[in-house]
Structures are given as structure tokens and as C-alpha cells.
ROFIMAR-898364 format. One record per residue: y, z, x of N, C-alpha, C in turn. Coordinates in steps of 0.05 Angstrom, whole numbers, plus 5000, padded with zeros to 4 digits. Atoms other than C-alpha are relative to their C-alpha. Example, Ala and Ser with C-alpha at 12.3 -4.5 7.8 and 13.67 -1.06 7.14 Angstrom:
<recs>
497650005018491051565246502450005018 497649994984497951435273502250144985 
</recs>
This chain:
<recs>
499449775017138073984404498950255012 500849774986137874684431498650204982 501449785015133275254410501050275008 498849754991136575794451502549945016 497450084988143975754471501350275011 498449794987147676214519502849905001 497250095001155176174507501950215010 498049814987160176534552498850275001 501449734999155177094563501250155025 498949844979158577644603498850284998 501349745001155278294623501050175022 498949794980158078914656498150254996 501449755000154379544675502050225004 498249774998158480164662499350195023 500549814978159280644720501750254998 498449765004162281264690502949954997 497150045000169681324701500849775019 499350224980169380804757499849744986 500250295009170080054746497249934997 502750105004163879734719499349785020 501050224982159679224757499449764982 500450255017159978514729497549865012 502650134992152978204732499949724990 499950275010154077594688502949944992 497250065006160677224682500149724986 499650245017161576724625497949785006 502350184996154676414632499549834974 500450175023153675814586497849795007 501950214998147575354580498250004976 501750015024142375144529497149925009 502750064996134875114527499249804977 500550205020132974464493497350034986 502549995016127674414439497849835013 502250154987120974224471500549925028 499450054972123974224541499750255017 500249784981123174644604502650015015 497649964986129674904630499750205023 500449824977129375194700502650145006 497649844992134175764718499550085029 500549964972134875784794502250175012 498149854986138176284839498650215017 501149794983137276834890499750274985 500149725011135477564876502750104997 497449905005141477894845501949804988 498250205014144277254814500350044970 499949945030142877504744498049864984 502050155015136877084726498450174982 501649825016132377644702501750164979 498249855018138378004671500449824974 499750175024139377394625497550004983 502549985016132077424605499950274984 500149745013132578164589502250004977 497950025021139078024550498949864974 501050155024135477504507497850164985 502049855013129777984494501050274990 498849765010134378564477498950245015 501249794983131678984535501950115020 498049904981138179154571500250304997 499649715003139579884587502450064982 497849925018144380284543502749965012 497250014989150080264593500949725006 499250284998150179504593501849914978 498150105018156079184559500049694998 500450285001154578494534502149874980 498150165018159577974505499249725002 500850285002159077244488497850004979 502250025019153177004446497649875012 502650124993145876844453498749944973 500750105027143876424393497249885000 502650105003136676314373499949824974 500050185022135775704328497449845003 502750114996128275554326498949874974 500950105025127875314253498350184984 501549805014124175944231501850184985 498149835013130176214195502849895009 497450074993137676154199500650075030 499349934973140776144269501050305001 499349734997141676854295501250055028 498849924974146277134349498650265009 501649784992141677604387501950235010 498249794989147677964418501250194979 498949825022149778234350498050184987 502249845013142978534331499750285013 500749734990140979254338497449985017 502350034982136279264398497650164993 502349845009131979794366499349934971 500450075028132179474297497549844994 502450145008126479154258500349705006 499750304997129578444262499549935029 500350074971129778464339497150045008 502849954994122778754342498349774991 501550225010120278174300500549755019 499450224983123777674346498850035027 501049944974121678014410497049975001 502950034999114677744423499149814977 500750175022114377394354501249735001 498650274998119476834365500949955029 499550054971121076934440498050175015 502049864983115377104488501150005028 499249954973116377374558497650035018 502049974979111877274619501350125024 498849854978113277774672499049895028 500650104973113177634747497350125011 502349874989107778144765498250114977 501649925022102278184712498450265005 501449754994098678744748501650254992 498249795008104779184735500550004970 499350035028106078914666497850094981 502349935015099079034640499450305003 500949734996096579744627497349995014 502650014985090979894678497750134986 502149845013087080344630499249884973 500850135024086379844573499149725008 500950274994082579184572502249794995 498050215002086378544577500049904970 500250105027083878304509501250204979 498849805019085878954473503149985001 497150014998092978864499501049744988 499350265013093278134476499850044970 500349975028090578334408502350194988 497849825009095778894404502649844996 497750175004101278364412499949854974 500450135025098377994353500550194977 499849805022097778614309502850114997 497149895002104978824325501749824982 498450195014107478194289498749894975 501350105023102178024238498150214989 501749815013098278434187497149885000 502750115000091178234209498150235010 501949804992084878624221499450005030 500649984970082378844290498249765007 501950224994076778314285501549735002 498450245000081877764269501749995025 498449984976086377994326498449945025 501850064978080477984373499549705002 500550295001078677274352502349855010 497650144990085877064363500350025029 499749964971086077374432497949845016 502050164987079477034451500849715000 499050285002082376374427502249945021 497850034982088676484468499049995029 501250004974084576644530498749735006 501350254997080576014519502249775004 497950204997086975614509501450005027 498749974974089975884574498149965023 501750094976083875664616497950195008 502249824992078976244616497449864994 502650135004071975954625498250174982 501649825017068776574593502050194986 498049845013074076834545499050274989 501149765012069477364514499950225023 500149824977068277674583502950085009 497349944992075677614599501350204982 499049805020077278004535499450275009 501049744994073278584559500650095029 499349944972075878574631502550175001 497649854993080979054659501749835019 498450174984086978744694499349995030 500750004971084678974764497649855007 502650154997078078604753500549705002 499450285000081677934748501549925025 498450124977084377484804502949974992 497250035008091877374807500549774982 499550225017091376704775499150054971 501049935027087176974716501750204986 498149795011091877564708502549854988 497650135009097677084702499449844974 501050145024093676664651500050194977 500149815022092377294611502850104991 497349935008099777484613501249774983 499050225016101476794586498850014972 501349965026096276894531501250224984 498749775014099477564513502749914989 497450085008106277244510499949804977 500250205021103776694464498550094976 501849905020099377134421501249994971 498849995025104377184364501449734992 499050285006106276434366503049975003 497250024996113376464395500949695002 498850264997117975854394501049955028 498850014973120976014462498350185019 501449844979117376244525501950035023 498549944976121376584579498050085022 501849944978117376564644501650095025 498549894978120377014697498450015027 501550034974117776794766497050014996 502849965008110676684737498149915022 501750104979108076344800500450125028 499449884974111076774856497650145011 502249884985105876984907497249904992 502650135006100376544877499349785020 500950234983096276054918501049754989 499050265009098575344915498349864978 501750125020092575124876500050164974 499949845024092975714827502849964987 497350065010100475584821500149734985 500250265013099074854804498550024973 501649965025094075084751501950134979 498249875019099175544719502349814990 498150195008104474994719498849794982 501150195017099674504689499450124973 500549875025097775014637502550014983 497449995015105075114616500849724990 499550275009106074364613498449924976 501850065023100074294568500750154975 499349835024102074874522502649914989 497450105010109074594517499649774981 500550235018106173954488498350074976 501849935022100674264446501350184979 498949805017104774834417503049954993 497250055006111674524417501850205011 498349784989114475074462502449905014 497750034983121275104493499750215022 500649814978120875434562502650035016 497949934980126175794603498550105023 501649944978123075804671501750105022 498349874979126176294720498550005027 501350034973124676164794502149975022 498450074977127476124864498849775016 501650214986122375584885500949734991 499050265009125674904884497649814998 502350175002118774584894498850024972 500949965028116574884828501949874981 498050115017123074664796499649704998 500350294999122073954819497549914985 502550085013114973954790500150024971 500449945029116174224720502649984984 497549985016123674234700500849744987 498550215013126973784650502950035005 497349944994133574114659500350235019 499849824978136474544713502750144997 497649845000141575114715500050165026 499849864975143775404782502050234996 498449775005146276114780500550145028 499349864975149876474837502050244993 498449755004152577194832501250004972 499449985028152577154757501549784988 498550225010156076494750498449745002 501350265000153475794734501449825020 498850174980154675354795499649714993 500650285005151374724769497949994977 502050045021147474484708499949714992 500450295009144573844680497249935000 502750094999138373434676499050035029 501149954974133773604734500149755019 499850244983133472884759502749955011 497350064992140972834761501150205020 499249794981142073504797498749965028 501350044974136873354850501149755014 499050264987139472644861502950015008 497250004993146872794862501250284996 498849735002148173534871502950005012 497349994991155573684878500850275012 499249744991155574424893498750065026 501149944973154674664965497850234998 502149805002150475264941497249884995 502650125006144974844911499149835025 500850154976145174394973499050195022 500949814980144475015017497250104992 502649935009138475224975497849795008 501950224992135274544988499550015031 500449994971136574625063498450235009 501549764993133475315063497149984994 502650025008127075065034498449845020 501550154982121874865085498349794987 501250245012118374205074497849895017 502050144984111973865094501049725009 499150274993115873205094501950005023 498250004978120673425147499650255017 500449784983120073865208502750075013 497449914991126274275225499750235018 500149774982127574745283501250254986 498749785012131975175241500849944972 499450045028132875275166502950094994 497449935008139575315130499850294988 500049715008141376045118502650054984 497749915015145976295063500650305005 499549734991149176925093499450025029 500249954971148477235161497249995011 502549994987142877195210499950235021 500349794981140177675260501549955026 498750034974143777825326497949965021 502250044982138877495373500750105028 499449894973142677745434498950295002 501149735000139878425414497250005014 502650014988133178185441500150075030 499749934971135778255513500150305002 499949714998137478985501497350124994 502449895010130979105466497850005022 502050034980126678865525500450185023 499449814978129979375572499450294994 500549725009127479985534497650125015 502149864985122080485554497249895000 502650124999116280045537499849795022 500150184975114179695602499449724992 500550285006114278935603497149925007 502750094996107678575599499949825025 500250164975105078245662498249764998 501850225004100477735632501549734997 498650255001102076985634499949884973 499950135027104276635571498149765000 502050235004098976135545497250095008 502749914994093276545573498550124977 501549905022087776825529501050294991 499249745010089777425485497750144984 502149895018084577545430498249784991 502050175009078177195414498250124979 502049915019074077265351497649825005 502450154993066877065366497850044978 502250005021062176915307500150254983 499749745014064977495266499249954971 500949995028061577635199500550284987 499549765014063278165147499349974970 500650005028060478305078500750264988 499349755016062578805024498150014976 501749975023058079084971501649974974 498550035025060178854902500050254983 499849745015062479394854497950014979 502149995020057379194803497649855011 502450134991050179024820499350065029 500549954973050779204893499349785018 500650244984050078494917502349955019 498050024979053678394983501349714997 498650255002059077864981501349945028 498850064973060777525049503049954999 497050054999068277595064500549835026 499850174975067477295135497349915007 502650114995061876845155500149845027 500250114973061076695231502749865007 497350094994068576615242500650025030 499150004973070976425311502849895001 497250084998078276385329501250115027 498849914975082076415395503050004997 497149985000089276655401501050055028 498949994973093176525464502650185000 497549854999099176935489502449824993 497750145008105576715459499649784979 500750215019102076255409500650084971 499549955029103776195335497849864985 502150115015097676085292500350044970 500049975029097775955217497250024989 502649965013092076185173500549964970 499450065028091875875104497349994985 502450005018087075885045500750154976 499549865025086576134974499350295003 500649715001086076864955497050024999 502949974999079077104970498749855020 501150164979078076645028499450145025 500749844977077777195078502350045020 497749994981084777155111500750285006 499249734997086677875101497850165014 502249864986079678115121499949945029 500050084971080177735186502350165014 497949844988086878075199499350295004 500849724999083978755185497950045022 501949984978078278605233501550015028 498450004976083378445287501450275005 498849744997086779105274498050235004 502349804998080079475277500350204976 500249855025081279735206497349964986 502750075010074879375186498249935024 501950064978068779355231498149784992 501750235008064978695230497050085001 502849955000057578685214498649885024 501050134977056278215270502249835014 497950124985060077835324501950205013 498349814986065678145364502949885004 497250064996073178155377500550085029 499549954971075078075450502949995006 497249984993081878295476500349985030 499750064973084278035542502650155011 497749854989088778495585499650035030 500049964971090378475659497549905013 502250134988084778005676497450104990 502549905009079478385638499649944970 500650055028075978255572498750254988 500949745014074978865525499049944973 501050025026070578895465501550214983 498349825016075279205413498450214986 501749805015069579545376499350245018 500849784982068079975438502350165010 497749864989075180195453500250284988 499749725009076380955450502350135013 497949844986081781455465502549855007 497650134991087481205506499949695000 500450305001084480505511500549894972 499650095028084480465435503150024994 497249985004091680725434501749785011 498650234988093980195482499649744983 500450235016090679665438501750014975 498449985024094079925376502949945005 497250054994100779875411500449715004 499850284993099379155430499649814976 500550175024097478905360501450144976 498449885023102279035300499649834975 500650125026101878865227502550024983 497949995019107278655177498749924973 501450045025104778715105501649824982 498850195019106078265047502250124982 498249865019109678765002501550215014 498349794987115379125036500650244982 499549785018116179554974497950225004 502249824997109379864984499650095030 500549944971109379845061501850215011 498049804990115480305070499950254982 499949765016115381035051502850054988 497449995012120981125000501550265006 498749744995122181845022500850035031 499150014971123381665096502349835004 497850184994129981415120499249785019 500650224982130280775160499850115029 500049874973131681195222497350125005 502749874995125381605212497849805001 502150225000121280975197499949865027 499950154975123480645261499450175024 500549834975122881255307497150104999 502749885003115981465280498049885020 502050094980111880985325500450105026 499549894973115381255387499050295001 500949725001113781965365497050005001 502950005001106481795350498849945027 501150084974105381455417501250165024 498949844979109781935456501449845022 498850184980113881395491503050065003 497049964997120981675483500650274989 499049755011124682335473501749944974 498550035025128982455412502449815003 497750174995135182135442499149705005 501050284995131081525467499049884974 501050125026128081435398502449904983 497750075014134981415367501149745011 499050244986137180895418498249764992 501850215007131080475403500349914971 499650075028132280515329502449844995 497550165002139280255337499549715010 500650264989136679685380498249834981 501850155019131179505330501549914975 498750085024135879495271502049785007 498450244991140579045312498349755002 501850234995134678605328499449844975 500750155025133278435255502449954984 497550085013140578355237500950164976 498849815021141978965193502150175013 498049824990148079405201498850285008 501049754991147080055238500350234979 499849815023149380435175497550014984 502550005016142680235146498150225009 501849814989139180745190499850254984 500049755015141081325145499749954970 500650055029139380995080496949994996 502850005006132580965045499249744988 501050265009128080365027501049914972 499250105027129980354951502849894999 497350085000137180224971500349705010 499850274987135379535002498749794980 501350235014133578844974497449945013 502650064989126778544985500149885028 499950124974128978135044500950205021 499149794982132478735076497750175007 502449844995126079145068498149865018 501850134983122078615100501050005029 498949984973126778615160499450275012 500649734991125879365165497050025008 502949994994118279275163499549855026 500350154974118778745219500950175023 498849834980123179215259498050215008 501949794994117979775254497749885014 502350124986112379295275500749935029 499250074973116379105337500550225018 499249774986117579815359498650025027 501649984976111979815411499849755017 500150274987113379095434497249905002 502750105001106578845411499849725012 500550284990103478225442499149824977 500750155024100678005374501250124976 498849905025104378065308498549854978 501450115023099977955247501750034976 498150005022104277745189498549904975 501650065023100577765122501749934976 498450095023104377355070502850135001 497549844998111077635095502449894985 497850125014115477165056499349924972 501050125025111377034993501650084976 498549915024115877444945503049985005 497250014993122577274978501349754990 498450245006128076794956499849815023 500150204978128276144995502150055022 497949954980134776345029499450245017 500849774985132177035049497649925017 502250094985125676705070501049855024 499050144977129676235115501050185021 499149804980132976835148497850125015 502249864988126277165161498649805019 501350194985123176525187501549925026 498350064976129076375233499950255019 500249764986128877105255497450015017 502750004987121377055272500049795023 499950204979122476405311501750105024 498249904978128176725351498650225017 501349784985124177345368497649905016 502250114984118276945390501049865025 499050134977122476525436501150195021 498749814981126177125465498150205012 501749774992120477625469497149925006 502650104993114277205475497650114985 502349905016110077495419498149764993 501750205014104077135392499950094971 500049945028103777075316497449904988 501950115019098077025267501250024973 498350015024101876805205498249914977 501750065022097776855141501749934976 498450085022100576485082498549804983 501050225017098976045022502149784997 497850205000105575675030499749815024 500650164978103675085072502649905014 497650094988110874855084501150225020 499249774982112475555113498250005024 501950004976106275515158500749785019 499450234983108074825183502650055017 497549954986115075075200499750195024 500049804979112875675241497649995018 502550004984105875515268499849765017 500750234982103675105327497249904994 502850085006096375105306499350144974 500749905027093275215237497050004996 502849995008086475455214499950044970 500350005029084275335142497450144993 502349845007079575845111499149944971 501050045027075075745050497350154999 502549865005069576225026499150145025 500749834976069976655089499549835026 500450174976069376065138502549835006 497950184992074275655177498949714997 501150275006073374935151501549795016 498450204985078774595192502050155018 498049884981083074775253501149785017 498850214985088074335287502950085006 497249974997095174295315501449964974 498750015028100074385256500749714992 498950275008103073695259497749824993 502350165006096173365262498750074974 501549925023093073775208501449924974 498650065024098673675158500449714994 499550295003099072925170497449845002 502550144997091772755183497750204996 502249815007087473285149497449844995 502650145003080073115148498250144979 501749875019076773645105501249984972 498950035028077373525029501550244989 498549765008079474245018502650025010 497450014989085174185065501849814987 498450205014087373555032500850094973 499449895027087073904964502350205002 497849804996091574474989502649855005 497750154993096473975018501149864974 499250155025096573574953501250184980 499049815020097974204913502650135008 497649884991103874404954502549864989 497650145011110374264915502149955020 497650074983116273924949502550024983 497549975014123474064930501449734999 499050295001124373314916498849864975 501150135024123872974849498749735006 501350244993121872334883497150045010 502849924992115672694911499050224981 500749815021114373064846496950034999 502749935000107873424843498349884976 501750125021102373054804498050214992 501749785008099373644767497249914992 502650105009093773224736498249955024 501750074975091472974805499250255015 500749754987091773674834497750134985 502149885015087473944778497349865004 502550164996082373374786498950065027 501149964973081873484860498950285004 500949724998081174244854497350044987 502549975014075274124807497749875015 502050144984071473714859498150205013 502049844987065174004889499849915030 500050074972065674024966497550135015 502449904988058774334978500250295007 500349734993056574995005501050045029 498949964974060875235063498250145019 501949874983055175645090498149805015 501850204988051275015106501549805019 498450184983056574725153500350125027 499249914973058474775226502649865008 497550134991065174645259499449815024 500350204981065274005298502749905010 497550084988070773795346500049704999 499950295003072673095325501949875019 498250084979078473045374500950265014 499149764985081273525426501850194984 498449815015083674145389499849984970 500350055029081673885320497050044992 502749935009075474205290499849984970 500450035030072674035220497150104994 502649925010066974345181498349764992 501750225008061073865175497350114992 502649915007054273915143498350045025 501549924977049274225192498649765013 501550234990045473565200501949755004 498150224998051873145201500949935027 499050084974055572795256503049994998 497149994999062872785277501249764985 498750245012064072075251500150034969 500049985029062572325179502750094989 497449905009069572635176502149784999 497950224999073171965188500349904972 
</recs>
């Protein structure tokens, strides 16, 4: 029995006198009562538009036809498409009978109001209760969604919470008025695998305890395999496939869903190249790129490039002034042309380590040694032209391409800026290099005169990669570069990075919480926890013979796009709750050549077996 039915839903965006743009085309499916229906598709397929249509949040120029029927037993069935979007009836339904969890809670919450006050506001908008009663309800919801100290969580501001707690608070706000249907729009995107598993387990528990029906919007097939009862595949506004999740995974008939499965990296299989939906980069452009004004490097591939030696860094806490260690005696060697994966939960020190390499953050102790032309240089002592040369040899690709690119600069200006800063080419030469770079990442040259807001997330990330490659760096630091991308766009970026590394010989430090992505791209992997490296090994060995319990917990929490290997959320939660001791009281022990594991200071290597 369905609680929310989409029947022949068609949506057009009017474009003045010109023909409108069709976003949804006769979309039909049902959200079953007490079931989780996963809506899967790439960006632009219409997933979020369907959610906005159900919530009555479409813009005025949207023309909606078909029906969206809510039948939750709390009144007669109602066709949401016929209601006045600004009327009282829809306001009562919006939040009261249908809750919405947004993808990015930091943007969805007001930064100047406490989390609890915003949850209480959602309750008071639908029920005539006192402020004290609304506060009590909000505290209960925070407790229900897994806050260990809900009273403190009520008084916290969104920026004071971790990503996982912010998402829990967003779920609490969506459930504050007791809706029958919860629409979750990419609620686990960019979360650590363990935090993601906690959110999924929370939704599963709430579904049972509250009798919720869930419409779960995502592009992650691993998450779908873990949580979905039913599955709907959307492509360019049309339903390609729908049915019970077990049946679709076992016997998919549509090539689009099969392509999505092939684009998804997996710990269970190692593939040289991922399936790509759409075009890939012109890798022949790499040959043209290497002949530009930046002189070729003369060092031998496989030789030492950068060494971190017992690096420590602490930051003063905002309250109380107590220093919190972000890095604690971290040592890591990066060879020329090597691809190293760096994994760990948020707050483990991954990005701080990257910033130390970039000399954006100065370590409290230890040093960073850069090897060039047979000499070792302490990065902390570099000045003037020596520092400029180092900055050209190490480049950074940020997690969020939306924030990393200046929206007021054209792509041409963005790509020519590094040459202007370092004075390595005249105006004509810069334009030539910009064309080569845009070819290199597989975008049309017409893109050069457009601005970042005109591009999709995957295209913006390609532009960010092109900018990072401008000076032909020897080390490319990639900080979660695919965490917010569709699996098909992610496949394009991963294939592109693999091609560039083979053609141009870059070394990569690839920071990610997605273990399958790391296994696909990295030769060696280091696992960080609480500012320390707790395990380091060749990728294949680490993912198939991990020795540290924290590494094993991360691997166990990684979802696979396979119903036969469905994530056991209960086991993941139990393992995450285990106490693995104080990471400060351990030392790295080499148990086999190239495989180091954190051991208690007085322990021996055989304790890891």
C-alpha cells in the first residue's frame, strides 16, 4: 500500500517566449507504507526536483502536470499538485506530514540560531505548544537521533557540530512535527563511512519505531544496497527501471543502471578503468601539455620526493584554550610518481597533514623534507625563489569545487592566473597553455569564456584539476576531490587522474573517506586516527589483510553496490563502539616489508597477528 504516489508527473520550466525545458517526463512510482524507496540517478536527472515538487517548493515558472497523491491515513487522500503552494493546507503538510532532510545541513540551518531553537521552531509551526514544551520535544528528538548530550546539542550552533551530528540534527528537525513521510535528499553525501553507517542505521531504526515511509534520494549504489526496499532509477527526467531492490540488483535490464554499477568502484574487485557514462578526457593532450614553457623534471621516477619526519601540530581550542593535537609524530614518505591514499574519519588529521605539506600550516615539531636534484631541503626554511619553486612543484585540489573557484573569474582567467603569478609565459603563451589544460581535462574549448556557475559539479572539479596542473607539479594533493560527485562523474575524474599520472608522472596524495575510491587509485595507503598513522601498507594488502582494528572497522563500514554483500549496519555500529585504546601510547611497528601497524609501546610485532 502506497503512502506517496507519483503518477505521470511532468515538469517544464518556462523560458519566456522560447520553448520550455522539460525536467520530468511522465514519472510514475510509489513510496510504500513503512518502506524505504531509493531514487537513484545522476545530477540533473530530476531527483531533487521531484522532492521539491512533493514539498510544494518549486519556483513560480515551473509548470507541473500529473499527480502527487499523499495518502498517509491522517485525512483523505490529497493530490499535492492541485494545492495552493502558499496556502494553509500545504503549509500544514510541509513539515507536518512530509519532512525533508537536505543534503548539506550547514547550509540548511541558520548559522546565527542554535540548533535546538530551529528544531523547536519546526514543532511550533505545526502545533500550538509552549516554548518549554517545544524545547522538551526538541531535546527528545535529539536524544532519539543519537545525541549523547541532547541538552548541550540543543544550545549548540550548527558550526559547532561535526558533520555527522549536524545531519542527525537535520533529521531531528525534519521529524519534529511527526511526519508520515521523510524525504532524505543525499543525506550521507560527503560523510565518513562510519558516520554514514550511523545515519543509515538511525533511519532504519526510526522507520521501525515511528512507522516512517522514506524516499531516499542518492547517487551512491552502495548506500542503496544497504538500505533500500524498493528502487527507482531516474535518467534525464524519465524512469528507466523500478522494482524491489533485490530484483533490480539481481536482474537489471536497463543498460543505464548496469553502467552505474560499472562506474562504482568496489573493494571486492580491482579494475584498471571504471565504466564512464559520457565522454572522457582527451589523454593525447598530455603530450602537447608536456612541451610547454615549464621545463621537464630531471629526477628519476620512484626516487624520494617528500618526507614527513615526526611532524606534530596542535591547535588551541576555541573554548578553554586547551590545545588539541591534530598531528602527533606523523612520519610519511612520498616517492616520485607514487600514488598514496590517506584515509580516516573527519578530525583524524588528514587535511592538516596536507596543509603542512603545502606550508600553509607550520608544524610545532618535526620537519618536512623536499628532495630536488639530489639535495634535501627543509620546507620550513625555504624563502624567496626557493619557496616559489616549491610552490610550483606541489599543487592542491580542494574538496568543494564550488568554493575553490572564483565565480567572477572566467575559466580562461582561472587557468592563466598561475602563469601570470609565476611569470612563466607571456599573454599569448598563457592562452595557449589554457587551451592545452582545458583539452587535458576533457572540456570543450568554448568553456574558457564561461564562468564557474555555468558548469556542473564534475565539470568544476575538472577545471580545478586543470588549474592545479598548470605548473606541472610533482605532487598533486587531492583532498576529497570526488566526495560530492555522482558515481559516473566520479568515474570520469578517477580515470582522468589515472591517465594523467601515467602520462605525466605526477605523485598523488589522495585524501578520501571512500575506501573503494582509494583502493582504485592508490598504490599505498596510510590510515589516520586521532592525528596518528595507525596502519600503512600497499593498497591490496591493507584492504585484504588489515591488522589494526580501526582499519578493519572502516573497511567493514564501507558499503558495496551489491545486495549479496549488503552492509550489516548493526555489526558496523557495534564495531565502531569498541575501545581501541589511546593512540598516543602506540608506536608503528613494521610487521612485514612495507606494512606498518600501530602497537602499544611495550608490545611486540606478533601482537598484530
